[in-house]
ROSE-4610 file (N, C-alpha, C; in Angstrom, 1 decimal, always signed):
// ROSE-4610
residu = [X/X/X/X/X/X/X/X/X/X/X/X/X/X/X/X/X/X/X/X/X/X/X/X/X/X/X/X/X/X/X/X/X/X/X/X/X/X/X/X/X/X/X/X/X/X/X/X/X/X/X/X/X/X/X/X/X/X/X/X/X/X/X/X/X/X/X/X/X/X/X/X/X/X/X/X/X/X/X/X/X/X/X/X/X/X/X/X/X/X/X/X/X/X/X/X/X/X/X/X/X/X/X/X/X/X/X/X/X/X/X/X/X/X/X/X/X/X/X/X/X/X/X/X/X/X/X/X/X/X/X/X/X/X/X/X/X/X/X/X/X/X/X/X/X/X/X/X/X/X/X/X/X/X/X/X/X/X/X/X/X/X/X/X/X/X/X/X/X/X/X/X/X/X/X/X/X/X/X/X/X/X/X/X/X/X/X/X/X/X/X/X/X/X/X/X/X/X/X/X/X/X/X/X/X/X/X/X/X/X/X/X/X/X/X/X/X/X/X/X/X/X/X/X/X/X/X/X/X/X/X/X/X/X/X/X/X/X/X/X/X/X/X/X/X/X/X/X/X/X/X/X/X/X/X/X/X/X/X/X/X/X/X/X/X/X/X/X/X/X/X/X/X/X/X/X/X/X/X/X/X/X/X/X/X/X/X/X/X/X/X/X/X/X/X/X/X/X/X/X/X/X/X/X/X/X/X/X/X/X/X/X/X/X/X/X/X/X/X/X/X/X/X/X/X/X/X/X/X/X/X/X/X/X/X/X/X/X/X/X/X/X/X/X/X/X/X/X/X/X/X/X/X/X/X/X/X/X/X/X/X/X/X/X/X/X/X/X/X/X/X/X/X/X/X/X/X/X/X/X/X/X/X/X/X/X/X/X/X/X/X/X/X/X/X/X/X/X/X/X/X/X/X/X/X/X/X/X/X/X/X/X/X/X/X/X/X/X/X/X/X/X/X/X/X/X/X/X/X/X/X/X/X/X/X/X/X/X/X/X/X/X/X/X/X/X/X/X/X/X/X/X/X/X/X/X/X/X/X/X/X/X/X/X/X/X/X/X/X/X/X/X/X/X/X/X/X/X/X/X/X/X/X/X/X/X/X/X/X/X/X/X/X/X/X/X/X/X/X/X/X/X/X/X/X/X/X/X/X/X/X/X/X/X/X/X/X/X/X/X/X/X/X/X/X/X/X/X/X/X/X/X/X/X/X/X/X/X/X/X/X/X/X/X/X/X/X/X/X/X/X/X/X/X/X/X/X/X/X/X/X/X/X/X/X/X/X/X/X/X/X/X/X/X/X/X/X/X/X/X/X/X/X/X/X/X/X/X/X/X/X/X/X/X/X/X/X/X/X/X/X/X/X/X/X/X/X/X/X/X/X/X/X/X/X/X/X/X/X/X/X/X/X/X/X/X/X/X/X/X]
num = [1/1/1/2/2/2/3/3/3/4/4/4/5/5/5/6/6/6/7/7/7/8/8/8/9/9/9/10/10/10/11/11/11/12/12/12/13/13/13/14/14/14/15/15/15/16/16/16/17/17/17/18/18/18/19/19/19/20/20/20/21/21/21/22/22/22/23/23/23/24/24/24/25/25/25/26/26/26/27/27/27/28/28/28/29/29/29/30/30/30/31/31/31/32/32/32/33/33/33/34/34/34/35/35/35/36/36/36/37/37/37/38/38/38/39/39/39/40/40/40/41/41/41/42/42/42/43/43/43/44/44/44/45/45/45/46/46/46/47/47/47/48/48/48/49/49/49/50/50/50/51/51/51/52/52/52/53/53/53/54/54/54/55/55/55/56/56/56/57/57/57/58/58/58/59/59/59/60/60/60/61/61/61/62/62/62/63/63/63/64/64/64/65/65/65/66/66/66/67/67/67/68/68/68/69/69/69/70/70/70/71/71/71/72/72/72/73/73/73/74/74/74/75/75/75/76/76/76/77/77/77/78/78/78/79/79/79/80/80/80/81/81/81/82/82/82/83/83/83/84/84/84/85/85/85/86/86/86/87/87/87/88/88/88/89/89/89/90/90/90/91/91/91/92/92/92/93/93/93/94/94/94/95/95/95/96/96/96/97/97/97/98/98/98/99/99/99/100/100/100/101/101/101/102/102/102/103/103/103/104/104/104/105/105/105/106/106/106/107/107/107/108/108/108/109/109/109/110/110/110/111/111/111/112/112/112/113/113/113/114/114/114/115/115/115/116/116/116/117/117/117/118/118/118/119/119/119/120/120/120/121/121/121/122/122/122/123/123/123/124/124/124/125/125/125/126/126/126/127/127/127/128/128/128/129/129/129/130/130/130/131/131/131/132/132/132/133/133/133/134/134/134/135/135/135/136/136/136/137/137/137/138/138/138/139/139/139/140/140/140/141/141/141/142/142/142/143/143/143/144/144/144/145/145/145/146/146/146/147/147/147/148/148/148/149/149/149/150/150/150/151/151/151/152/152/152/153/153/153/154/154/154/155/155/155/156/156/156/157/157/157/158/158/158/159/159/159/160/160/160/161/161/161/162/162/162/163/163/163/164/164/164/165/165/165/166/166/166/167/167/167/168/168/168/169/169/169/170/170/170/171/171/171/172/172/172/173/173/173/174/174/174/175/175/175/176/176/176/177/177/177/178/178/178/179/179/179/180/180/180/181/181/181/182/182/182/183/183/183/184/184/184/185/185/185/186/186/186/187/187/187/188/188/188/189/189/189/190/190/190/191/191/191/192/192/192/193/193/193/194/194/194/195/195/195/196/196/196/197/197/197/198/198/198/199/199/199/200/200/200/201/201/201/202/202/202/203/203/203/204/204/204/205/205/205/206/206/206/207/207/207/208/208/208/209/209/209/210/210/210]
x = [-33.7/-34.1/-34.0/-33.6/-33.5/-34.1/-35.4/-36.1/-36.4/-35.9/-36.0/-34.7/-33.7/-32.3/-32.2/-31.8/-31.6/-30.0/-29.6/-28.2/-27.9/-27.0/-26.6/-25.2/-24.9/-23.5/-23.2/-21.9/-21.4/-20.3/-20.4/-19.5/-19.1/-17.8/-17.5/-18.0/-18.7/-19.3/-18.5/-17.2/-16.3/-15.9/-16.2/-15.8/-17.1/-18.3/-19.5/-19.7/-20.2/-20.6/-22.0/-22.6/-24.1/-24.2/-25.1/-25.3/-25.7/-25.2/-25.4/-26.8/-27.6/-29.1/-29.9/-29.2/-30.0/-29.3/-29.9/-29.3/-29.7/-29.2/-29.5/-28.1/-28.3/-27.1/-26.9/-25.8/-25.5/-26.6/-27.0/-27.9/-29.3/-29.7/-31.0/-30.9/-29.8/-29.7/-29.9/-29.2/-29.3/-30.7/-31.4/-32.7/-33.8/-33.6/-34.7/-34.6/-33.3/-33.1/-32.5/-31.8/-31.3/-32.4/-32.3/-33.3/-32.5/-32.9/-32.2/-32.7/-31.9/-32.2/-31.4/-30.8/-30.1/-31.0/-30.6/-31.5/-31.7/-30.6/-30.8/-31.1/-31.4/-31.9/-30.8/-29.7/-28.6/-28.9/-29.8/-30.1/-31.0/-31.5/-32.3/-31.4/-30.1/-29.1/-28.8/-29.1/-28.8/-27.3/-26.5/-25.0/-24.5/-24.9/-24.4/-24.9/-26.1/-26.6/-25.8/-25.3/-24.5/-23.1/-22.6/-21.3/-21.4/-22.5/-22.6/-22.7/-23.4/-23.6/-22.1/-21.3/-20.0/-19.1/-19.2/-18.4/-18.8/-20.1/-20.5/-20.1/-20.2/-19.8/-18.3/-17.5/-16.0/-15.6/-14.5/-14.0/-12.8/-12.8/-11.7/-10.4/-9.4/-8.1/-7.4/-6.8/-6.2/-4.8/-4.4/-3.1/-2.0/-1.0/+0.1/+0.9/+1.1/+1.9/+3.4/+4.0/+5.4/+6.3/+7.3/+8.1/+9.5/+9.5/+10.7/+11.1/+11.4/+11.8/+13.3/+14.2/+15.6/+15.9/+15.3/+15.5/+14.9/+13.6/+12.9/+13.6/+14.1/+14.9/+16.1/+16.8/+18.1/+17.8/+16.8/+16.4/+16.0/+15.3/+14.9/+16.1/+17.2/+18.4/+19.1/+19.0/+19.6/+18.8/+17.5/+16.7/+17.0/+17.1/+17.5/+18.8/+19.8/+21.1/+21.1/+20.2/+20.2/+19.5/+18.6/+17.9/+18.8/+19.9/+20.8/+22.1/+22.1/+23.3/+23.3/+24.4/+24.4/+23.9/+23.5/+23.1/+24.3/+24.1/+25.2/+26.1/+25.5/+26.3/+27.1/+26.9/+27.6/+29.0/+29.9/+31.2/+31.1/+31.7/+31.6/+32.9/+33.7/+34.9/+34.6/+35.3/+35.1/+35.1/+36.0/+36.2/+35.0/+34.4/+33.3/+31.9/+31.9/+30.5/+29.8/+28.5/+27.8/+27.5/+28.0/+27.8/+26.4/+26.0/+24.6/+24.4/+23.2/+22.9/+23.6/+23.5/+24.1/+25.7/+26.3/+27.7/+28.0/+27.2/+27.5/+27.4/+26.6/+26.5/+27.6/+28.5/+29.6/+29.7/+28.8/+28.8/+29.9/+30.3/+31.3/+30.6/+30.9/+30.3/+30.6/+31.7/+32.0/+31.1/+31.0/+30.1/+28.6/+28.2/+26.8/+26.5/+27.5/+27.2/+27.2/+28.0/+28.0/+26.7/+26.2/+24.9/+23.8/+23.9/+22.9/+22.8/+24.0/+24.0/+23.5/+23.8/+23.2/+21.7/+21.2/+19.8/+19.1/+19.8/+19.3/+19.1/+20.0/+20.0/+18.9/+18.6/+17.8/+16.3/+16.2/+14.9/+13.6/+13.8/+12.6/+12.3/+13.2/+13.0/+11.9/+11.1/+10.1/+10.7/+10.0/+10.5/+11.2/+10.5/+11.1/+12.4/+12.5/+13.8/+14.9/+14.5/+15.5/+16.0/+15.0/+15.3/+16.2/+16.1/+17.0/+18.4/+18.6/+19.9/+20.5/+19.7/+20.2/+20.5/+19.7/+20.0/+21.2/+21.7/+22.9/+24.1/+23.8/+24.8/+24.6/+24.8/+24.5/+25.1/+24.3/+24.7/+23.8/+22.8/+21.8/+20.5/+19.7/+18.3/+17.5/+16.5/+15.6/+14.2/+14.0/+12.6/+12.6/+11.4/+11.3/+10.6/+10.5/+9.9/+10.8/+10.2/+11.0/+12.2/+11.9/+13.1/+14.1/+13.8/+14.8/+15.6/+14.9/+15.6/+16.4/+15.9/+16.7/+17.9/+17.8/+19.0/+20.1/+19.7/+20.7/+21.4/+20.6/+21.1/+22.1/+21.8/+22.7/+23.9/+23.8/+24.9/+25.9/+25.4/+26.2/+26.9/+26.2/+26.7/+27.8/+27.7/+28.7/+29.9/+29.5/+30.5/+31.0/+30.3/+30.6/+29.9/+29.8/+29.0/+29.6/+28.6/+29.1/+29.6/+30.7/+31.3/+30.6/+31.1/+30.7/+31.2/+30.5/+30.9/+32.3/+33.2/+34.5/+34.7/+33.5/+33.6/+33.1/+32.0/+31.5/+31.9/+32.2/+32.7/+31.6/+30.3/+29.3/+28.0/+27.9/+26.7/+26.8/+25.6/+25.6/+25.4/+26.2/+26.1/+25.0/+24.3/+23.1/+23.2/+22.7/+22.6/+21.5/+21.8/+20.9/+19.8/+18.6/+17.5/+17.3/+17.6/+17.4/+18.1/+19.3/+20.0/+20.3/+19.4/+19.5/+20.9/+21.4/+22.6/+23.9/+23.9/+25.1/+26.0/+25.3/+26.0/+25.6/+26.6/+26.3/+26.4/+25.5/+25.5/+25.2/+25.7/+25.5/+24.4/+23.4/+22.3/+22.6/+23.8/+24.1/+23.8/+23.7/+23.5/+22.8/+22.2/+21.5/+22.5/+22.7/+23.6/+22.7/+22.8/+22.0/+22.4/+23.6/+24.0/+23.3/+23.1/+22.4/+21.0/+20.5/+19.3/+18.9/+19.8/+19.6/+20.3/+19.8/+20.4/+21.5/+22.6/+23.7/+23.8/+23.7/+23.7/+25.1/+25.2/+26.4/+26.3/+27.3/+27.2/+27.9/+28.4/+29.3/+28.5/+29.0/+28.5/+29.6/+29.5/+30.6/+30.0/+30.8/+30.3/+30.4/+29.5/+29.4/+30.7/+31.4/+32.7/+33.8/+33.6/+34.6/+34.2/+33.0/+32.6/+33.3/+33.5/+34.2/+33.3]
y = [-73.9/-74.6/-73.9/-74.6/-74.0/-75.0/-74.8/-75.7/-77.0/-78.1/-79.4/-79.8/-78.8/-79.1/-78.4/-79.1/-78.5/-78.4/-77.2/-76.9/-76.7/-77.4/-77.4/-76.9/-76.0/-75.5/-75.8/-76.1/-76.3/-75.4/-74.8/-73.7/-73.9/-73.8/-73.7/-72.3/-72.4/-71.1/-69.9/-70.0/-68.8/-68.3/-69.2/-68.9/-68.4/-68.6/-68.2/-66.7/-66.2/-64.7/-64.6/-63.8/-63.5/-62.8/-63.3/-62.7/-61.2/-60.4/-58.9/-58.6/-59.5/-59.2/-59.3/-60.0/-60.2/-59.3/-58.2/-57.1/-57.4/-58.4/-58.7/-58.9/-58.9/-59.2/-60.8/-61.2/-62.6/-63.2/-62.5/-63.1/-63.3/-62.3/-62.3/-63.4/-63.5/-64.6/-66.0/-66.2/-67.5/-67.8/-66.8/-66.9/-67.1/-66.3/-66.2/-67.0/-67.3/-67.9/-69.3/-69.6/-71.0/-72.0/-73.1/-74.2/-75.4/-75.8/-76.9/-78.3/-78.9/-80.3/-81.3/-81.1/-82.1/-83.0/-84.2/-85.2/-84.8/-84.2/-83.8/-82.3/-81.6/-80.3/-79.3/-79.2/-78.5/-77.0/-76.4/-75.0/-74.7/-75.8/-75.5/-75.2/-75.5/-75.3/-73.8/-73.1/-71.6/-71.4/-72.2/-72.0/-72.2/-73.3/-73.6/-72.5/-72.0/-70.9/-69.7/-69.4/-68.2/-68.3/-69.5/-69.7/-69.6/-70.1/-70.0/-68.5/-67.8/-66.3/-65.6/-66.0/-65.4/-65.8/-67.1/-67.6/-66.9/-66.7/-66.1/-64.6/-64.1/-62.6/-62.3/-63.3/-63.1/-63.0/-62.2/-62.0/-63.0/-63.9/-64.8/-64.1/-64.6/-64.1/-64.3/-63.2/-63.3/-64.0/-64.7/-65.3/-64.3/-64.4/-63.4/-63.6/-62.4/-62.4/-62.6/-63.5/-63.8/-62.8/-62.2/-61.4/-62.0/-63.2/-64.0/-63.9/-62.7/-62.4/-61.8/-62.5/-62.1/-60.8/-60.8/-59.6/-58.4/-58.5/-57.4/-56.9/-57.8/-57.5/-56.7/-57.2/-56.5/-55.1/-55.0/-53.6/-52.7/-53.3/-52.5/-51.9/-52.8/-52.4/-51.3/-51.3/-50.3/-49.0/-49.1/-47.9/-47.3/-48.0/-47.5/-46.8/-47.4/-46.9/-45.6/-45.6/-44.4/-43.2/-43.5/-42.4/-41.9/-42.7/-42.2/-41.6/-41.5/-40.9/-39.4/-38.7/-37.3/-36.6/-35.3/-34.5/-34.2/-33.8/-33.5/-32.3/-31.4/-30.3/-30.6/-31.8/-32.2/-32.7/-32.8/-33.2/-34.7/-35.0/-36.4/-37.2/-36.7/-37.5/-38.8/-39.8/-41.2/-41.2/-40.4/-40.5/-39.8/-38.8/-38.1/-38.5/-39.3/-39.8/-40.6/-40.3/-41.0/-42.4/-43.4/-44.8/-45.2/-46.1/-46.6/-47.7/-48.0/-49.0/-50.4/-50.8/-52.1/-52.0/-50.9/-50.7/-50.9/-50.3/-50.5/-51.8/-52.7/-54.1/-55.0/-54.3/-55.1/-55.3/-54.7/-54.7/-53.8/-54.0/-53.1/-51.7/-50.7/-49.4/-48.9/-49.1/-48.6/-49.2/-50.5/-51.3/-50.9/-50.8/-50.4/-49.0/-48.0/-46.7/-46.6/-47.4/-47.4/-47.9/-49.0/-49.6/-48.6/-47.9/-46.9/-45.8/-45.3/-44.2/-44.8/-46.0/-46.6/-46.7/-47.1/-47.1/-45.8/-44.7/-43.4/-43.0/-43.6/-43.4/-44.2/-45.4/-46.3/-46.5/-46.2/-46.6/-46.0/-44.8/-44.1/-44.5/-45.3/-45.7/-46.8/-46.8/-47.8/-49.0/-50.1/-51.4/-51.3/-50.7/-50.6/-49.8/-48.8/-48.1/-49.0/-49.7/-50.6/-51.7/-52.1/-53.2/-52.6/-51.4/-50.7/-50.7/-50.4/-50.3/-51.7/-52.7/-54.1/-54.6/-54.1/-54.5/-54.0/-52.8/-52.2/-52.9/-53.6/-54.3/-55.8/-56.4/-57.7/-58.6/-59.5/-60.5/-60.6/-59.6/-59.6/-60.0/-60.8/-61.1/-59.8/-59.8/-58.6/-58.9/-60.1/-60.4/-60.5/-60.4/-60.4/-59.2/-59.2/-58.0/-56.8/-55.7/-54.4/-54.6/-55.2/-55.4/-56.2/-57.2/-58.0/-57.2/-56.5/-55.6/-54.6/-54.0/-52.9/-53.5/-54.7/-55.3/-55.5/-56.0/-56.3/-54.9/-53.9/-52.6/-52.1/-52.2/-51.8/-52.6/-53.9/-54.8/-54.4/-54.2/-53.8/-52.5/-51.6/-50.2/-50.3/-51.1/-51.2/-52.2/-53.3/-54.3/-54.5/-53.8/-54.0/-55.1/-55.1/-56.0/-57.5/-58.4/-59.8/-60.3/-61.1/-61.6/-63.0/-63.5/-64.9/-65.9/-67.0/-68.0/-68.6/-68.6/-69.0/-70.6/-71.2/-72.7/-73.2/-72.8/-73.3/-72.3/-71.0/-70.0/-69.5/-69.9/-69.4/-69.0/-69.5/-69.2/-67.8/-67.2/-65.9/-66.1/-65.4/-65.5/-64.6/-65.2/-64.5/-64.4/-63.3/-63.2/-64.2/-64.9/-65.9/-65.3/-65.5/-64.9/-65.4/-66.6/-67.2/-66.6/-65.9/-65.2/-63.7/-63.3/-61.8/-61.4/-62.3/-61.9/-62.1/-62.8/-63.1/-64.1/-64.9/-65.8/-65.6/-66.0/-65.9/-67.3/-67.5/-68.9/-68.8/-69.9/-70.0/-71.0/-70.6/-71.5/-72.3/-72.3/-73.0/-72.2/-72.8/-72.1/-73.0/-72.4/-73.2/-73.5/-74.7/-75.0/-75.2/-74.3/-74.3/-75.5/-75.9/-77.0/-78.3/-78.6/-79.8/-79.5/-78.3/-77.9/-78.4/-78.1/-78.6/-77.6/-77.5/-76.7/-77.4/-76.8/-77.4/-76.9/-77.7/-77.2/-76.9/-76.0/-75.7/-75.6/-76.0/-76.0/-74.9/-74.0/-72.9/-72.1/-72.0/-71.1/-70.5/-69.2/-68.6/-67.4/-67.1/-65.9/-64.6/-63.7/-62.6/-61.8/-61.6/-60.9/-61.6/-63.0/-63.7/-63.9/-63.5/-63.7/-62.8/-63.2/-62.4/-61.3]
z = [-17.8/-18.9/-20.2/-21.2/-22.6/-23.5/-23.8/-24.6/-23.7/-24.1/-23.3/-22.8/-22.8/-22.3/-21.0/-19.9/-18.6/-18.4/-18.1/-17.9/-16.4/-15.9/-14.5/-14.4/-13.5/-13.3/-11.9/-11.6/-10.2/-9.9/-8.8/-8.4/-6.9/-6.6/-5.2/-4.6/-3.5/-3.0/-3.0/-2.6/-2.7/-4.0/-5.0/-6.4/-7.2/-6.5/-7.2/-7.2/-8.4/-8.5/-8.8/-8.0/-8.3/-9.6/-10.5/-11.8/-11.6/-12.5/-12.4/-12.6/-13.3/-13.5/-12.3/-11.3/-10.0/-9.0/-8.7/-7.9/-6.5/-5.8/-4.5/-3.7/-2.3/-1.5/-1.5/-0.9/-0.9/+0.1/+1.1/+2.1/+1.4/+0.7/-0.1/-1.1/-1.8/-2.8/-2.2/-1.1/-0.4/+0.0/+0.6/+1.1/+0.1/-1.0/-1.9/-3.3/-3.6/-4.9/-4.9/-3.8/-3.7/-3.4/-4.1/-3.9/-3.3/-2.2/-1.5/-2.0/-2.8/-3.3/-2.7/-1.5/-0.8/+0.0/+0.3/+0.9/+2.4/+3.0/+4.5/+4.7/+3.6/+3.8/+4.5/+3.9/+4.6/+4.8/+3.9/+4.1/+5.2/+5.8/+7.1/+8.3/+8.2/+9.2/+9.1/+10.2/+10.2/+10.1/+10.8/+10.8/+9.4/+8.7/+7.4/+6.4/+6.6/+5.7/+5.8/+7.1/+7.4/+6.8/+6.9/+6.3/+4.8/+4.2/+2.7/+2.3/+3.1/+2.7/+2.8/+3.8/+3.9/+2.8/+2.4/+1.3/-0.1/-0.3/-1.6/-1.5/-0.4/-0.3/-0.5/-0.2/-0.2/-1.7/-1.9/-3.2/-3.4/-4.4/-4.6/-4.7/-4.1/-4.1/-5.4/-6.0/-7.2/-7.1/-8.0/-7.9/-7.9/-7.1/-7.0/-8.2/-8.8/-10.0/-9.6/-10.4/-10.2/-11.1/-10.5/-11.2/-11.4/-11.7/-11.9/-13.4/-13.8/-15.2/-15.2/-15.5/-15.4/-16.2/-17.4/-18.3/-17.7/-17.2/-16.7/-15.5/-14.6/-13.4/-13.7/-14.8/-15.1/-15.7/-16.5/-17.0/-15.9/-14.9/-13.7/-12.9/-12.9/-12.2/-12.9/-14.3/-15.1/-14.9/-14.8/-14.7/-13.4/-12.3/-11.0/-11.0/-11.6/-11.7/-12.5/-13.6/-14.4/-13.6/-12.8/-12.0/-10.9/-10.6/-9.5/-10.1/-11.4/-12.0/-11.7/-11.6/-11.3/-12.5/-12.3/-13.5/-14.3/-15.5/-16.5/-16.0/-15.3/-14.8/-13.5/-12.9/-11.7/-12.1/-11.1/-11.3/-11.8/-12.9/-13.4/-13.2/-12.2/-11.8/-11.2/-11.6/-11.0/-9.5/-8.9/-7.5/-6.7/-7.4/-6.7/-7.2/-8.2/-8.7/-7.6/-7.5/-6.5/-6.9/-6.2/-6.6/-6.5/-7.4/-7.3/-6.3/-6.0/-4.9/-5.2/-6.4/-6.8/-6.6/-7.0/-6.8/-5.3/-4.4/-3.0/-2.5/-3.3/-2.9/-3.4/-4.1/-4.6/-6.1/-6.8/-8.3/-8.8/-10.1/-10.7/-11.0/-10.3/-10.6/-12.0/-12.5/-13.9/-15.0/-14.9/-15.9/-15.7/-14.4/-14.1/-14.6/-14.3/-14.8/-16.2/-16.9/-18.4/-19.0/-18.3/-18.7/-18.4/-17.3/-17.0/-17.9/-18.4/-19.4/-20.7/-21.1/-22.3/-22.2/-21.0/-20.8/-21.1/-20.6/-20.9/-22.3/-23.2/-24.6/-25.3/-24.9/-25.6/-25.0/-23.7/-23.1/-23.7/-24.3/-24.8/-26.3/-26.8/-28.2/-28.3/-29.4/-29.6/-30.2/-30.2/-30.7/-32.1/-33.0/-34.4/-34.4/-33.5/-33.5/-32.8/-31.8/-31.2/-32.2/-33.0/-34.0/-35.0/-35.4/-36.4/-35.8/-34.6/-33.9/-34.0/-33.7/-33.7/-35.1/-36.1/-37.5/-38.0/-37.5/-37.9/-37.3/-36.1/-35.4/-35.5/-36.7/-37.0/-35.9/-35.4/-34.4/-33.3/-33.2/-32.1/-32.7/-32.1/-32.5/-32.5/-33.4/-33.4/-33.1/-32.4/-32.0/-30.5/-29.9/-28.4/-27.9/-26.6/-25.9/-26.0/-25.6/-25.6/-24.6/-23.4/-22.5/-23.1/-23.9/-24.5/-25.5/-26.4/-27.3/-26.7/-25.6/-24.9/-24.3/-23.7/-23.1/-24.2/-25.4/-26.4/-26.9/-27.0/-27.4/-26.3/-25.1/-24.0/-23.9/-24.1/-24.1/-25.2/-26.4/-27.6/-27.3/-26.8/-26.5/-25.5/-24.5/-23.4/-23.7/-24.3/-24.6/-26.0/-26.9/-28.3/-29.0/-30.3/-31.0/-30.9/-30.8/-30.6/-32.0/-32.0/-33.1/-33.5/-34.7/-35.0/-34.0/-33.9/-33.0/-33.3/-32.2/-32.4/-32.5/-32.3/-32.4/-33.8/-34.2/-35.6/-36.6/-36.2/-37.2/-38.1/-38.0/-38.8/-38.0/-36.9/-36.1/-35.4/-35.2/-34.6/-33.1/-32.3/-30.8/-30.4/-29.3/-28.8/-27.3/-26.7/-25.3/-24.8/-23.6/-23.1/-22.4/-22.7/-22.1/-20.6/-20.4/-19.1/-17.9/-18.3/-17.2/-17.6/-18.5/-18.8/-19.4/-20.3/-21.0/-20.2/-19.1/-18.3/-19.1/-19.9/-20.7/-22.2/-23.0/-24.5/-25.1/-26.0/-26.6/-28.1/-28.8/-30.3/-30.5/-31.4/-31.6/-32.9/-33.4/-34.6/-35.9/-37.1/-38.3/-39.3/-40.3/-41.4/-42.5/-42.9/-44.0/-45.2/-46.2/-47.3/-48.3/-48.2/-49.1/-48.8/-47.6/-47.2/-46.6/-46.7/-46.3/-44.8/-43.9/-42.5/-41.6/-40.3/-39.4/-38.6/-38.5/-37.8/-36.4/-35.4/-34.1/-33.6/-32.5/-31.9/-30.4/-29.7/-28.2/-27.6/-28.3/-27.7/-26.6/-25.5/-24.4/-23.7/-23.3/-22.6/-21.8/-20.7/-20.0/-20.9/-20.6/-21.4/-21.5/-20.4/-20.5/-21.3/-21.5/-22.3/-23.7/-24.1/-25.4/-26.5/-27.6/-28.7/-29.2]
C-alpha cells in the first residue's frame, strides 16, 4: 500500500526474485510471506508448495547470445590467421610458410596471409587512428564499430583503395556490411544542383570492384 493506492505485481514463479531486503530462503519466503488469496487454497497443497519453492529458487536462463555478425567473424578469422603466421625470423618462403587453418579448408592462402599481416598492422589502433587511415584513403566510410573500421583498413591495404562507382561515376563504393565486404556497393550520391540524393544500384564482388 502507498497511501490509498494498492500496487499489485504479477510474476511467473521462475522469474520472481526475492527482494534483497528480505534475507530468507525460497522455502521461508513461501511459508512466511506468501498470502494465499486463491479460492481453492492452492498453498495448502504440499506438492504445489514444493514446486513453487523450486521454481522461485531456480535462476532464469539467460538468452543465448547470437554471434551472427559477419564482420566480427571475418575479423576473428584474420586474428586467427595472424596468430598462426611464422615469426619474422622464420623462413618466409611461400613454399615453406605454415598455411593457416582457413587455407587448409580451401581458402586462398596468399590473400589470407596478406589480410593477416594487415591485421597485425592495424588491430592495435584506436578508432580515431583507423578513421585517419580511412580519411587519407577517400572512398571508405569512417563510421561504425571498430571491427567495421578495421575491416575497411585491411581491405584497402590488401586490395587497394576503392575507386568511384563505374556506373554513376559520382558515388563512393562501400564494403557491404551484411557479408563483411565480400561485395561492394554504391549508395548513390547527393546532387547539390537539385538538392536530392540520386540512388545507384551498382553491386559487384569485391575482387571485381574497381
